PLY file of the C-alpha trace (Angstrom):
ply
format ascii 1.0
element vertex 55
property float x
property float y
property float z
element edge 54
property int vertex1
property int vertex2
end_header
6.78 7.57 1.92
3.54 7.83 -0.11
0.21 4.86 -0.64
0.97 3.28 -4.37
-2.72 3.46 -4.89
-4.13 7.05 -3.60
-0.91 9.18 -3.09
-1.61 10.33 0.59
1.24 10.85 2.62
1.61 7.54 5.24
1.31 8.32 9.03
4.50 7.43 11.11
4.57 6.09 14.32
6.81 7.16 16.73
9.32 4.62 15.71
9.58 5.46 12.39
7.86 3.01 10.92
4.93 3.51 8.45
1.53 2.60 9.19
0.16 0.85 5.91
1.31 -2.37 4.15
3.92 -3.39 1.88
3.18 -5.89 -0.58
6.03 -6.90 -3.39
4.78 -7.82 -6.60
6.09 -10.56 -8.52
9.36 -8.78 -9.80
10.09 -8.05 -6.70
9.27 -4.39 -6.08
7.74 -3.07 -2.91
4.48 -0.97 -2.88
3.30 1.16 -0.31
-0.32 0.83 0.76
-2.62 3.03 3.17
-4.93 1.33 5.63
-7.28 3.26 4.52
-7.02 2.19 0.44
-6.54 -1.63 2.33
-10.30 -1.68 3.79
-12.13 -0.33 0.55
-9.94 -3.49 -0.68
-10.68 -5.50 1.68
-6.89 -6.56 2.49
-7.04 -8.84 -0.82
-3.74 -8.67 -2.34
-4.38 -9.53 -5.66
-7.15 -6.87 -5.76
-4.55 -3.98 -4.61
-2.02 -4.93 -6.73
-4.29 -5.57 -9.72
-4.76 -1.72 -8.63
-1.36 -0.86 -8.53
-1.00 -2.50 -11.71
-3.74 -0.76 -13.34
-2.42 2.79 -12.51
0 1
1 2
2 3
3 4
4 5
5 6
6 7
7 8
8 9
9 10
10 11
11 12
12 13
13 14
14 15
15 16
16 17
17 18
18 19
19 20
20 21
21 22
22 23
23 24
24 25
25 26
26 27
27 28
28 29
29 30
30 31
31 32
32 33
33 34
34 35
35 36
36 37
37 38
38 39
39 40
40 41
41 42
42 43
43 44
44 45
45 46
46 47
47 48
48 49
49 50
50 51
51 52
52 53
53 54
């Protein structure tokens, strides 16, 4: 999995889960975001989805 904003590979925990957050857009598609991008956008879901749409 890669971050939708910065295209970095997401870290995987020992249980096989990804670090980061996934968001659904209005169409129901999942988008993965790394913790660093979450911090830069202050965990604001609207701002994160706007940034993903802008790409």
